[in-house]
C-alpha positions as CSV (number, residue, x, y, z in Angstrom):
1,M,38.2,11.8,-4.2
2,Q,35.6,11.2,-1.5
3,K,33.5,14.3,-2.6
4,S,33.4,12.8,-6.3
5,G,32.3,9.5,-4.6
6,K,29.3,10.9,-3.0
7,S,28.1,12.9,-6.0
8,V,28.8,9.7,-7.9
9,M,26.4,7.5,-5.4
10,A,23.5,10.7,-5.3
11,W,23.7,10.4,-9.1
12,N,22.6,6.9,-9.3
13,V,20.1,7.0,-6.9
14,F,18.8,9.9,-8.8
15,K,19.0,7.6,-12.0
16,F,17.4,4.9,-10.3
17,C,14.4,7.2,-9.2
18,T,14.0,8.7,-12.7
19,A,13.9,4.8,-14.0
20,L,10.8,4.1,-11.6
21,R,9.2,7.1,-12.5
22,A,9.3,6.4,-16.4
23,L,7.6,2.8,-15.7
24,G,4.7,4.8,-15.1
25,S,1.5,3.6,-17.2
26,I,3.6,0.6,-18.7
27,M,3.3,-0.9,-15.2
28,I,-0.5,-0.4,-15.4
29,V,-1.0,-1.9,-18.7
30,L,1.2,-5.0,-17.6
31,V,-1.4,-5.5,-14.6
32,L,-4.3,-5.2,-17.0
33,G,-2.8,-7.6,-19.6
34,I,-2.2,-10.1,-17.1
35,I,-5.6,-9.7,-15.5
36,G,-6.9,-9.8,-19.6
37,V,-5.2,-12.9,-20.2
38,T,-6.6,-14.8,-17.0
39,Y,-9.9,-13.6,-18.1
40,Y,-9.6,-15.1,-21.4
41,V,-8.5,-18.5,-20.0
42,I,-11.2,-18.9,-17.5
43,V,-14.0,-17.2,-18.7
44,V,-13.6,-17.7,-22.4
45,A,-11.4,-20.7,-23.2
46,N,-12.6,-23.3,-20.1
47,Y,-15.6,-22.2,-17.6
48,G,-17.4,-20.4,-20.1
49,P,-18.4,-23.2,-22.2
50,A,-18.6,-25.2,-19.5
51,L,-21.8,-23.9,-18.4
52,F,-23.5,-25.7,-21.4
53,H,-22.2,-29.3,-20.5
54,G,-24.9,-29.6,-18.2
55,G,-25.0,-31.6,-14.7
56,L,-22.1,-31.3,-12.5
57,D,-19.6,-29.6,-14.6
58,S,-22.6,-26.4,-15.5
59,F,-22.7,-25.9,-11.7
60,V,-18.6,-26.1,-10.8
61,A,-18.3,-23.5,-13.7
62,F,-21.2,-21.3,-12.4
63,L,-19.6,-21.3,-9.0
64,V,-15.9,-20.5,-10.3
65,L,-17.5,-17.8,-12.8
66,V,-19.4,-16.3,-9.9
67,F,-16.3,-16.3,-7.4
68,F,-14.3,-15.1,-10.3
69,H,-16.1,-11.7,-11.4
70,S,-16.8,-10.7,-7.9
71,L,-13.3,-11.1,-6.9
72,L,-12.0,-9.5,-10.1
73,V,-14.5,-6.3,-9.6
74,M,-13.3,-6.0,-6.0
75,L,-9.8,-6.3,-7.3
76,L,-9.8,-3.8,-10.1
77,W,-12.0,-1.3,-7.6
78,S,-9.2,-1.6,-4.8
79,Y,-6.4,-1.2,-7.4
80,F,-7.6,1.7,-9.3
81,A,-8.7,3.3,-5.9
82,T,-4.9,2.8,-5.0
83,V,-3.4,4.1,-8.2
84,L,-5.6,7.2,-8.4
85,A,-5.8,8.3,-4.1
86,D,-3.8,10.5,-3.0
87,P,-1.6,8.9,-0.4
88,G,-1.3,12.1,1.4
89,G,0.7,15.2,1.0
90,V,2.3,17.7,3.5
91,P,0.2,20.9,3.0
92,P,2.4,24.0,1.6
93,H,3.7,25.8,4.7
94,W,2.8,23.5,7.3
95,R,4.1,23.9,10.8
96,P,3.6,22.2,14.1
97,S,1.8,24.5,16.7
98,I,3.7,25.4,19.5
99,D,2.8,25.4,23.2
100,E,3.5,29.1,24.4
101,E,3.8,27.8,28.3
102,S,6.2,25.0,27.8
103,G,7.8,26.0,24.7
104,D,7.1,22.5,23.3
105,A,5.8,21.9,19.9
106,D,2.9,19.8,19.2
107,P,3.7,17.9,16.2
108,L,0.3,16.5,15.8
109,V,-1.5,19.6,14.9
110,G,-0.6,21.9,11.8
111,L,-1.3,25.4,11.1
112,A,-1.1,27.8,8.3
113,H,2.0,29.5,7.7
114,E,2.0,32.9,5.5
115,G,5.5,32.9,4.5
116,T,6.7,31.7,1.4
117,D,9.9,30.3,3.1
118,L,10.4,27.8,5.9
119,G,13.9,29.5,7.1
120,L,15.6,26.9,8.5
121,N,17.9,29.0,9.8
122,Q,14.9,29.7,12.2
123,S,14.4,26.2,13.3
124,D,16.0,26.7,16.9
125,T,13.5,29.5,17.3
126,L,10.7,27.0,16.4
127,G,12.2,24.6,19.3
128,E,14.0,21.7,16.9
129,Q,16.6,21.4,19.0
130,A,14.9,21.0,22.1
131,N,11.9,18.9,21.0
132,P,13.5,16.0,18.8
133,Q,9.8,15.2,17.5
134,L,10.3,18.1,15.5
135,R,11.3,16.9,12.0
136,V,12.3,18.9,8.9
137,C,12.6,17.8,5.4
138,R,15.6,19.3,3.9
139,K,14.5,18.8,0.4
140,C,11.3,20.0,0.8
141,N,12.2,22.8,3.1
142,Q,9.5,22.5,5.3
143,F,8.5,20.5,8.8
144,K,7.3,17.3,8.7
145,P,4.4,15.6,10.8
146,P,5.0,12.8,12.7
147,R,5.1,9.5,10.6
148,C,6.0,11.3,7.4
149,H,9.0,10.5,5.2
150,H,10.0,11.6,1.9
151,C,9.7,9.8,-1.3
152,S,12.7,10.4,-3.6
153,V,10.4,8.8,-6.7
154,C,7.2,10.9,-6.1
155,G,9.7,14.1,-5.2
156,R,7.6,15.1,-2.0
157,C,6.7,14.1,1.7
158,I,4.2,11.4,2.1
159,L,2.0,11.1,5.5
160,K,2.7,7.9,6.8
161,M,4.7,6.6,4.4
162,D,5.2,3.0,4.1
163,H,6.7,2.8,0.9
164,H,6.7,3.5,-3.0
165,C,5.0,0.6,-5.2
166,V,5.8,0.5,-9.0
167,W,2.9,-2.1,-9.4
168,V,0.2,1.0,-8.3
169,V,2.8,3.7,-9.9
170,N,2.2,5.4,-6.8
171,C,3.5,5.6,-3.0
172,V,1.2,4.0,-0.1
173,G,0.8,6.6,2.4
174,A,-1.9,7.0,5.0
175,L,-4.7,8.0,2.4
176,N,-4.4,4.7,0.2
177,Y,-2.8,2.3,2.7
178,K,-6.3,0.4,2.8
179,Y,-6.9,0.7,-1.0
180,F,-3.7,-1.1,-1.5
181,L,-4.0,-3.7,1.5
182,L,-7.1,-4.7,-0.1
183,F,-5.8,-5.0,-3.6
184,L,-3.3,-7.5,-2.2
185,F,-6.1,-9.3,-0.3
186,Y,-8.2,-9.5,-3.4
187,T,-5.5,-10.1,-5.4
188,F,-4.5,-13.3,-3.6
189,L,-7.9,-14.7,-3.2
190,L,-8.1,-14.3,-7.1
191,T,-4.7,-16.0,-8.3
192,T,-5.4,-18.7,-5.5
193,L,-8.7,-19.2,-6.8
194,V,-7.5,-19.7,-10.8
195,T,-4.3,-21.7,-9.7
196,L,-6.9,-23.9,-8.1
197,S,-9.4,-23.9,-11.1
198,L,-6.7,-24.6,-13.8
199,L,-4.8,-27.2,-11.6
200,R,-6.1,-30.1,-13.2
201,L,-5.4,-28.4,-16.6
202,F,-2.2,-28.4,-15.9
203,I,-1.7,-31.5,-14.5
204,A,-3.3,-33.0,-17.7
205,F,-0.2,-31.5,-19.5
206,F,2.1,-33.9,-17.9
207,T,-0.4,-37.2,-18.0
208,D,-2.5,-38.9,-20.5
209,G,-5.4,-36.7,-19.8
210,V,-7.5,-35.0,-22.8
211,I,-7.4,-31.6,-22.7
212,D,-9.6,-29.8,-25.5
213,G,-8.5,-26.5,-27.4
214,T,-6.0,-24.8,-29.6
215,P,-2.5,-24.9,-29.2
216,G,-2.5,-21.2,-28.3
217,T,-5.5,-21.8,-25.8
218,L,-3.2,-24.6,-24.1
219,V,-0.3,-22.3,-24.1
220,A,-2.3,-19.4,-22.5
221,T,-3.8,-21.8,-20.0
222,F,-0.3,-23.0,-19.0
223,V,1.3,-19.5,-18.8
224,T,-1.7,-18.3,-16.9
225,F,-1.4,-21.0,-14.2
226,V,2.2,-20.4,-14.0
227,L,1.6,-16.7,-13.4
228,N,-0.9,-17.0,-10.9
229,L,0.5,-19.6,-8.8
230,S,3.5,-17.7,-8.6
231,F,1.7,-14.3,-7.6
232,A,-0.2,-16.3,-4.8
233,L,2.6,-17.6,-3.3
234,S,4.5,-14.3,-3.4
235,I,1.8,-12.2,-2.6
236,M,0.8,-14.4,0.4
237,G,4.1,-13.6,2.2
238,F,3.6,-9.8,1.5
239,L,0.2,-10.1,2.9
240,V,1.1,-11.8,5.6
241,M,3.9,-9.1,6.5
242,H,1.7,-6.2,6.3
243,I,-1.0,-8.0,8.5
244,S,1.5,-8.2,11.2
245,L,2.6,-4.1,10.2
246,V,-1.0,-3.2,10.8
247,L,-1.4,-5.3,14.0
248,G,1.5,-3.4,15.4
249,N,0.5,0.0,14.2
250,T,4.0,0.3,12.2
251,T,4.8,1.2,8.6
252,T,7.5,-0.9,6.3
253,I,10.0,2.1,6.9
254,E,9.2,2.1,10.8
255,A,9.8,-1.4,10.9
256,F,13.5,-0.8,10.6
257,E,13.3,1.7,13.3
258,K,11.8,-0.3,16.0
259,K,14.7,-2.7,15.8
260,T,16.4,0.6,17.8
261,N,13.4,1.0,19.9
262,P,11.2,-1.9,20.5
263,K,8.9,0.2,22.9
264,W,6.9,1.4,19.8
265,R,4.8,4.4,21.3
266,Y,2.1,4.0,18.5
267,D,1.2,0.9,19.5
268,L,-2.3,0.8,21.1
269,G,-3.4,-2.8,20.9
270,R,-4.1,-5.0,17.9
271,R,-7.9,-3.8,17.6
272,K,-7.1,-0.2,18.0
273,N,-4.3,-0.4,15.4
274,F,-6.2,-2.5,13.0
275,E,-8.9,0.6,13.1
276,Q,-6.8,2.7,12.5
277,V,-6.1,1.7,9.0
278,F,-9.4,0.2,8.1
279,G,-11.8,2.1,10.4
280,V,-14.3,1.3,12.8
281,D,-17.7,0.7,10.6
282,K,-17.3,-2.6,10.1
283,R,-19.5,-2.1,6.8
284,C,-16.4,-0.6,4.9
285,W,-13.8,-2.9,6.2
286,F,-13.7,-4.8,2.8
287,I,-14.4,-2.0,0.2
288,P,-11.9,0.6,-0.5
289,A,-13.7,3.5,1.3
290,Y,-14.1,5.0,4.3
291,S,-17.7,5.8,5.8
292,E,-18.5,9.5,6.7
293,E,-18.8,8.7,10.0
294,D,-15.1,7.4,10.3
295,L,-13.7,10.2,8.6
296,E,-15.4,12.9,10.7
297,C,-14.5,11.2,13.9
298,M,-11.4,9.7,13.3
299,P,-8.8,12.4,12.5
300,V,-6.0,9.3,12.3
301,L,-7.4,8.6,9.1
302,Q,-6.1,12.1,7.5
303,G,-2.3,11.2,8.5
304,F,-1.8,13.8,10.9
305,D,-3.0,12.9,14.1
306,F,-1.8,9.7,15.7
307,P,-2.7,8.8,19.4
308,T,0.3,7.3,21.3
309,R,0.9,5.4,24.3
310,P,0.7,7.6,27.4
311,D,3.2,5.3,29.5
312,L,5.8,5.6,26.6
313,D,5.1,9.3,26.4
314,E,5.9,10.2,30.3
315,L,9.0,7.8,29.8
316,Q,10.6,10.4,26.7
317,Q,10.4,13.0,28.9
318,F,13.1,11.9,31.3
């Protein structure tokens, strides 16, 4: 009976993961649909025509349209960078290098392995029991680098995995976490701008104010305001949470691990933690890309090599 219960639970989890995969392009179409309606309400129905009113109205409309289009470009750039970028997978037959003198494994360096099967029965000879830093994924049948986790939706191990996001139809990992954060940032700024721009029209719905436009335009304006206000409030909390995770050099998954181990070995200070996600080059902090210098000089951006605190490393040896 107990075995049957476990199989039912596993089946339910698999069914849930399959449903997430099925969403696929539907979520992208939904995101683009919301953006399309917002663009119509702001540009076509309201502030576009206001450019020709003259005086202060034209100046305000010009400012709103400039900021709106600027933020929209950055939002779309960050969004599709997150969707299309590989979050970072473990190379086939990757394995940690072994220190021949001490017998310990260095989990930060991957070496090519010629075999076609890991052979988990050989894990003892590779030092898995002697060194708890060696981690093996039973589903992928291969070693896992530090901070790597298996995604049941993607069906593979993801480097420095944060979570699987249905909105971007992709995992958020080492190679696209910065892009995801910028997507949140620009989405928050754009939805806040839209909310403030439509606030006077929303208030007019419940007062005696005069609102120009057809009934369809008024409905679209009302729905756009409610949607953008909802997204702005929800994303604000989500953004604050991820900023705190970045400053602590932690992922969403690792945040649960820190509850049992408050001394986090990857916490190098807020500035260094921030640079491990956004890079050192300040010119690239607000765009979904890295400079060539950062990619060459910062192995941490590749998702394998993570500096740790020497003081905590020494404690773990005892």
